[in-house]
N, C-alpha and C positions, 0 to 999 in steps of 0.2 A: 289385498291389493294396497289398502290404504296405509299398511305397514312398509310397503315397500319404497314409497317417496321419502319419508326420514331418513329411512336407513340408508339408501343411495346420498341423501344430502349428509349423513353422518359420515359415510365413507368418501365422500369427495372434498370433504372439508379441509383435509391436510393440502390437498392440491391446490384448492381454493387460494389459502393461506400462503402456500410457496408462489404462486404466481403473484399475487398482491407484493409480497414483499421481496421478491426477486430470488433468483437461483443462486445458492451459495456455492462459490467454488473454495477450494482447499489450496494453502499455500503455506511455504515456509519462510520464516524471518530470518535471512540470513545477514544482513548487515546493519547497523544503527549508528548515528552519531548526532550530536547536538548542533542545529544550524540555525541560520537566522530565520525568525517567524514572518518576515515580510511576505512572501510567497502566500502563507498560510492566512494573513489577515487581510490579505487585500488583493491579490493576485499581480497581475503583470503590470497594470497601471502605476501601483503601489512601489512595485520595484524598479521600475524605470521611470518613475513620476517626474525627478527632478528634486532639487535641494529644498524646495519647498515642503516637501512631505516629513512627517515627524517621523524621527528615528526611533525604532523600537529595539530597545535593549534585551528583550526576553530572548532565550533560545528553547527551540523547539525541536521534539525529537526528528529526524529524518530515518527513513526505514527503507530497506531493500527487502520488496516482498517477492518471492518467486513461486510461479504457479507452473502447472506444466507447460503452459505455452506460452506464458508472457512474464515478464518479470517487470516491477512496478517500483518506482522511486515514491513514497509516499510522504508528507510533512503532517505534522500534528498542529493543531489548533492552539495546543498550550504547552508547558513544559510538562504536565502531569499525565499526558497520553503515551503510557510506557506499555511497550508488548515486550514480553520475554523473548529474547532471541533463541533460534533454532525451535522455535514453539511451531506447532501446525495451528494455523488459524483458518476460520471460515471468514470469507469475504464476498463481497458482492456489490457491484457498481451500482451508484444511487446518485441520480443527476450527473454533476461534474465531480463527485467524490468516491472515495471508496469507503463503504462500511464495513468494519472489521468487528469480528465478535471471537473472544478468547474463551477458549472452556467452556463452551455452552452457556455463558453469562447472558443473562436476560436482556442486558444493554449492547447497543453497538456503539463504537467509537467510530466517528466520521474523520477522515483524513484527506488533505487535498492532494489530487495526483499531480506530481510534478514532473515525472517522466513515466515512458511506457514504451517497452521495447520486445520484439519478439524474441523468445528464449536463445532459440539457435545463433541469433546474431549477437546477443548479449554475452553468451557464452564464448563466440569467435573473438569478440573484442577483448573478453578477459585473458583470454590464450595470449593474444598479441601483448596486451600488457605486462603480462607474465615473462613473456620471452625477452621484451624490452627492458624490463628490471633484470633478468637473469645475466642478459649481455652487458649491461651498465655494471653490473657487481664483477662480472668477469674483467672487464677493462680495468675496474677499480684495483683488483688484486693483482694484475700483470705489472701495476706501474708501481 
C-alpha cells in the first residue's frame, strides 16, 4: 500500500505538468513578413498614442499561424524571433500572448497576438480576395 501512493504520483506527474504549462495545440505557419514592432513593444496605446511617442525603426516578424479551428496573426517582439514557414509548431495561449515551441525545443518564444479569426471565416475571406484578384487580372488582360 505504501508503494501505491508514490507510483500514483509518478504516473500523474505528466498530467499535472501539462495542466500547469497549458495544453499545447498544433498549427502550421503559412505566412510571414517583416512589419512594425510598435504593437509588440507597447500595444494599442503606443500604436495610437500620438506623435510624442518615440518611433521604433526595428522590424519584427509577423506570422500567420493556422490551427484546425483558429487562424492567428502573431508578432514577434524582436527581429530574431524566427519560425520556419510550413513548419508544424506546438503553441499555447499564455496570458495575452501565444507561446510557440518549434521542434520540441526546450524553450518557448512568446508572440503578441495581433489578430484571431475562426478558420472557416478566414478561408471564406481568402476565397473572396482570390476572386477579386482574378477578376482584376481578367479586366486588365481585356484592355
